[in-house]
N, C-alpha and C positions, 0 to 999 in steps of 0.2 A: 733617067734615074729619078726615083721618087725622093722627095724631101720629107724627112720624118723627124719630129722633135721627141727626144727621149731623155730620161734621167739616166746618167751613167755614173757608176762609182769611180771617183777620181783615182783612188789608189790602185784599183784593178786596171783601169785604163793605162795608168803610168807603167805598171808592170808589163802589160801586154805590149805597150809601145817599146819598152826596153827589149823584151823577148823577140819581137818581130822586127825591130830595127826601123820602125816607121817614125815619121816626123810630125804627123798631124793626127788629130782625132779621127778625121774622115778616113785617112789611109789605114790607120790602125783597125778601125771597125770593119772596113771593107776587106782588109787582109784576113782578119779573124773570121769573117763570114765565109770567105773563099776557102779557108782551111777547114772550117766546120762543114762546108758543103762538099769538101773533097774534090775541088775543081781540077787540081793537078797532082800528078804523082810527086812532084817536088814539094808541094805543100804538105802532102800526107807524110812524106819521108821526114820533113822538118818537124812535124808534129810528133811523129813516132820517136825521133831522136830526142826531142825534149822530154817526152814521157819516160823514155828509158833513163835519161840522165837524172830525172827527178822522181822516179818511181818510189824510192825508199821514203821520201818525204810525203808522198801521196797515199801509198798503199801500206797497210799493216800486214806484212807477210805472215805473221803468226796467226792472225785472224783468218786469213785465206787458207792456210794449212789446216787449221782447226775445222773449217767449213768442209774442206775436202775429206778429211777423216770422218766427219759426221755423216757424210753421204755414203 
């Protein structure tokens, strides 16, 4: 495993730690990378469930509908 020094936003890291249930920065980052890489169906399902639960806060459905009508 490579050692890499990076700047990480503390607030975002704390939120990711809470969402993923991880206890360390290393575990949080490795879990997030695994989810992003889609290494397991369980991780993808967890990510999809989170997106479905939070979709209204992330997506503006009126804008999406307007885009569909425009096409």
